[in-house]
C-alpha positions in Angstrom: 37.1 -1.1 -10.9 38.1 0.0 -7.4 34.6 1.3 -6.7 33.1 -1.9 -7.8 35.4 -4.0 -5.5 34.6 -1.7 -2.6 30.9 -1.9 -3.2 31.1 -5.7 -3.4 33.1 -5.8 -0.1 30.6 -3.6 1.6 27.7 -5.7 0.3 29.4 -8.9 1.5 30.1 -7.5 4.9 26.5 -6.2 5.2 25.3 -9.8 4.9 27.4 -10.7 8.0 26.4 -7.8 10.3 23.2 -7.9 12.4 20.6 -5.3 11.4 22.0 -5.0 7.9 20.1 -6.5 5.0 16.8 -8.4 4.9 15.5 -10.1 8.0 16.0 -13.9 8.2 13.2 -16.3 7.5 11.8 -17.7 10.8 11.8 -21.4 11.4 9.0 -21.4 14.0 5.9 -19.5 15.2 2.3 -19.3 14.0 2.8 -16.6 11.3 3.6 -17.6 7.7 6.3 -15.7 5.8 7.8 -15.3 2.4 10.6 -13.1 0.9 9.6 -9.6 0.0 9.1 -8.8 -3.7 9.1 -5.7 -5.8 5.5 -5.8 -6.8 2.3 -7.1 -5.0 -1.2 -8.1 -6.2 -3.9 -5.7 -5.2 -6.9 -7.8 -4.1 -8.2 -7.6 -0.5 -8.8 -10.5 1.8 -11.2 -9.4 4.6 -12.4 -11.6 7.4 -11.9 -12.9 10.9 -8.3 -13.6 12.1 -7.9 -16.9 13.8 -4.7 -16.8 15.8 -3.3 -19.3 18.3 0.0 -20.9 19.1 -0.1 -23.1 15.9 -1.3 -20.8 13.1 -2.6 -17.4 12.0 -5.3 -17.7 9.3 -8.3 -15.7 8.0 -11.9 -16.9 7.6 -13.7 -14.9 5.0 -17.1 -15.1 3.4 -15.3 -16.5 0.2 -13.4 -19.2 2.1 -10.6 -19.6 4.5 -7.0 -18.5 3.6 -3.5 -18.7 5.1 -1.9 -15.3 4.6 1.8 -15.5 3.9 3.4 -12.2 4.9 6.6 -10.6 3.4 9.4 -11.1 6.0 9.7 -7.9 8.1 6.2 -6.7 7.3 4.2 -8.5 10.0 5.2 -9.9 13.4 3.7 -11.6 16.4 3.7 -9.5 19.7 2.4 -11.5 22.7 -1.0 -12.7 21.4 -1.5 -10.2 18.7 -0.5 -10.0 15.0 1.1 -6.6 14.2 0.4 -5.7 10.6 -0.4 -2.1 10.1 -2.3 -2.3 13.3 -2.8 -4.9 16.1 -5.0 -7.8 15.6 -6.0 -10.6 18.1 -7.9 -13.8 17.7 -11.4 -13.1 16.5 -10.7 -9.5 15.2 -11.7 -8.5 11.7 -8.6 -7.9 9.5 -8.0 -6.8 5.9 -5.0 -8.2 4.1 -4.1 -6.8 0.7 -2.4 -9.2 -1.8 -3.7 -12.1 -3.9 -3.9 -15.8 -4.3 -0.4 -17.5 -4.0 -0.9 -21.2 -4.6 1.0 -21.1 -7.8 3.8 -19.0 -6.4 4.9 -20.6 -3.2 8.2 -22.3 -2.9 11.6 -22.0 -1.6 12.2 -19.3 1.0 8.7 -19.6 2.3 7.9 -20.5 5.9 4.5 -22.2 6.5 3.9 -23.3 10.1 3.4 -27.0 10.6 0.3 -26.4 12.7 -1.7 -24.6 10.0 -4.6 -26.2 8.3 -4.3 -27.1 4.6 -5.8 -23.8 3.2 -5.3 -21.8 0.0 -2.3 -19.4 0.4 -2.7 -15.7 0.3 0.4 -13.7 -0.7 0.0 -10.7 1.7 1.1 -7.2 0.6 2.5 -4.6 3.0 -0.3 -2.8 4.8 -1.3 0.6 3.4 0.4 3.7 4.8 -1.6 5.3 7.5 -0.9 8.5 5.5 
């Protein structure tokens, strides 16, 4: 019982400390985010990244998609998307994952400036190995 209470106390304190626990969901910026999950789909979205102050989206030969990255997996650095590599506007990018239109919901951040596109639930990038 003592161990369980100590573990609960540590877990509760961890939520209050910076750098401890999951990153917070952003409330602004051009990159769409969602909470991380334990399993990811394994399709590949490959196309041209469009990145500006309003939105980051991908134009592919099969249609345009809005990738929604797991929090903490992708970030914006100056004018580049950092996701297993660095990608600027007009660069070709590959984003693993799958269609997410039936899975979006609470805890997701979709930038207001993004076009109304199908959502792509992005997986973490492959390990450079």
